[in-house]
C-alpha positions in Angstrom: -19.4 3.5 35.3 -19.6 0.5 32.9 -16.3 -1.0 31.8 -15.7 -0.3 28.1 -15.5 -3.2 25.8 -12.8 -1.9 23.6 -11.3 -2.7 20.2 -8.1 -1.2 18.8 -8.5 0.2 15.3 -5.0 0.6 13.6 -5.6 2.9 10.7 -3.4 3.0 7.6 0.1 2.6 9.2 1.5 2.3 5.7 4.8 3.3 4.1 3.2 6.2 2.2 3.0 8.1 5.4 6.7 7.6 6.1 8.3 7.7 2.6 5.7 9.3 0.3 4.1 12.6 -0.6 1.7 12.2 2.4 4.5 12.0 5.0 3.3 12.7 8.5 4.9 15.9 9.9 3.3 16.2 13.4 3.7 14.5 15.8 7.1 13.2 14.5 6.5 10.0 12.5 8.9 7.9 14.6 7.3 9.0 17.8 3.7 8.3 16.7 4.7 5.0 15.2 6.3 4.0 18.6 3.0 4.9 20.3 1.0 2.9 17.8 3.1 -0.1 18.5 2.7 0.5 22.3 -1.1 0.6 21.9 -0.9 -2.7 19.9 1.1 -4.3 22.7 -1.4 -3.1 25.4 -4.3 -4.4 23.3 -2.6 -7.8 23.0 -1.9 -7.9 26.8 -5.6 -7.2 27.5 -7.0 -9.6 24.9 -8.5 -6.6 23.0 -9.8 -7.2 19.4 -7.4 -5.6 16.9 -8.4 -4.3 13.5 -5.6 -3.4 11.1 -6.7 -1.4 8.1 -4.9 -0.5 4.8 -6.0 2.0 2.3 -5.9 0.4 -1.1 -6.2 1.9 -4.6 -5.9 0.2 -8.0 -2.5 -0.6 -9.6 -1.0 2.5 -11.1 -2.5 4.9 -8.6 0.0 7.5 -7.3 -0.4 6.5 -3.7 -1.6 3.3 -2.0 -1.5 1.3 -5.2 -2.2 -2.3 -4.3 1.0 -4.3 -3.8 3.2 -1.2 -4.0 5.7 -0.1 -1.4 3.4 2.9 -0.6 0.6 0.4 0.2 2.6 -1.8 2.5 2.2 -1.7 6.2 5.2 -0.3 8.1 7.5 -3.3 8.7 7.5 -2.8 12.5 3.7 -3.3 12.5 3.7 -6.1 9.9 6.2 -8.1 12.0 3.6 -8.1 14.9 0.7 -9.3 12.7 -0.9 -12.6 13.5 -4.0 -14.5 12.5 -6.0 -13.2 15.5 -6.1 -9.7 14.0 -8.8 -8.7 11.6 -7.1 -7.2 8.5 -9.2 -5.2 6.0 -8.6 -2.9 3.1 -10.7 0.2 2.3 -10.8 2.9 -0.4 -12.8 5.5 1.5 -11.8 7.6 4.5 -13.8 5.8 7.2 -12.8 2.2 8.1 -16.5 1.4 8.2 -17.3 2.5 4.6 -17.6 -0.5 2.4 -16.2 -2.9 4.9 -17.5 -5.4 7.4 -15.7 -3.9 10.3 -18.9 -2.7 12.1 -20.4 -6.2 11.9 -17.2 -7.8 13.1 -17.1 -5.5 16.1 -20.8 -6.1 16.9 -20.2 -9.9 16.9 -17.6 -9.3 19.7 -19.8 -7.0 21.7 -17.4 -4.0 21.3 -18.9 -0.7 22.4 -15.7 1.5 22.2 -13.1 1.9 19.5 -9.7 3.3 20.1 -8.3 4.9 16.9 -4.6 5.1 16.2 -2.8 5.6 12.9 -3.1 8.0 10.0 -4.1 10.6 9.1 -5.8 12.7 11.8 -7.3 15.0 9.2 -8.8 12.3 7.0 -9.3 8.6 8.0 -9.1 9.1 11.8 -11.7 11.8 11.9 -14.0 10.1 9.4 -13.9 6.9 11.4 -14.7 8.7 14.7 -17.6 10.5 13.1 -19.0 7.3 11.6 -18.7 5.6 15.0 -21.3 8.0 16.4 -23.9 6.8 14.0 -23.1 3.2 14.7 -23.6 3.7 18.5 -19.9 3.2 19.2 -17.9 5.4 21.6 -14.6 6.5 20.1 -11.2 7.3 21.5 -8.3 8.9 19.6 -4.8 8.7 20.9 -3.2 12.1 20.2 0.4 10.9 20.2 -0.3 7.8 18.1 -1.8 9.6 15.1 -0.7 12.5 13.0 -1.1 15.0 10.1 0.9 16.5 7.2 1.2 20.1 6.4 -1.6 21.2 4.0 -1.9 24.0 1.5 -4.4 24.7 -1.3 -6.6 27.4 -2.8 -8.4 27.8 0.6 -5.2 28.6 2.5 -2.4 26.8 4.4 -2.0 25.2 7.8 0.9 23.5 9.5 0.7 19.9 10.6 0.9 20.9 14.2 -1.9 23.5 13.9 -4.0 21.0 12.0 -3.4 18.1 14.3 -3.9 20.1 17.5 -7.1 21.8 16.2 -8.6 18.5 15.2 -7.8 17.0 18.6 -9.8 19.8 20.2 -12.6 19.4 17.7 -12.8 15.6 18.3 -12.7 15.9 22.1 -15.6 18.4 22.0 -18.0 15.9 20.6 -16.9 12.9 18.6 -14.2 11.2 20.6 -12.3 11.1 23.9 -8.8 12.3 23.1 -5.9 11.1 25.3 -2.3 10.2 25.2 -1.2 6.6 24.9 0.0 6.7 28.5 -3.4 7.9 29.7 -5.2 5.3 27.6 -2.9 2.5 28.8 -3.8 3.4 32.4 -7.5 3.6 31.7 -7.4 0.3 30.0 -5.6 -1.4 32.9 -8.2 0.1 35.3 -11.2 -0.9 33.1 -12.5 2.6 32.9 -13.6 4.9 30.1 -11.6 8.0 29.1 -13.3 11.3 30.0 -14.7 13.4 27.1 -15.9 16.9 26.9 -19.1 18.1 25.1 -19.8 20.8 22.6 -21.5 23.2 25.1 -18.7 22.9 27.7 -16.0 23.2 25.1 -17.7 26.4 23.6 -18.1 27.9 27.1 -14.5 27.2 28.0 -13.3 28.5 24.7 -15.2 31.7 25.1 -13.8 32.2 28.6 -10.3 31.5 27.5 -10.2 33.4 24.3 -12.8 36.2 24.7 -12.9 36.8 28.4 
């Protein structure tokens, strides 16, 4: 098996998700943040390219307004930042939409992106889906990402239900899903993370839930 050429994509680890209306509810914010920082440390140890992304909206926007506390990176991440990281802002879900991230990764011969940060239900899944079209393998760290509770005219879902459902969905096709511990071990060993496929996931689901 070919050794992956990985880059770590740190998605929107911003104060909005800790103090604002979009507060992450599952996994617990402090736990997922600690795992994001662990992933950053592992990436640095292995000389892995790191991309740090911030969602940015115009001044006066209710969330992520440029220069506002909501827009700011969490200070524990900001303190680790250095000139070797690529820092980029976006106003869409995917980190590839309207940015030069794909070209920057291609220049460094990256073939696999590891996604950490927020939110599972928006920017993480959008980035993983876009990676497929760019020919990039994707990994999502389940304990270094997270979701809020959601409710609207279509219904309601708890953050735990939402996050866990999306992990199953991602692992069935778009990304290899693993814990930070498992990813750290795979990175140290220079191996890819295992991923399921849609057919296998459907067959296992039918066997487990239908009988």
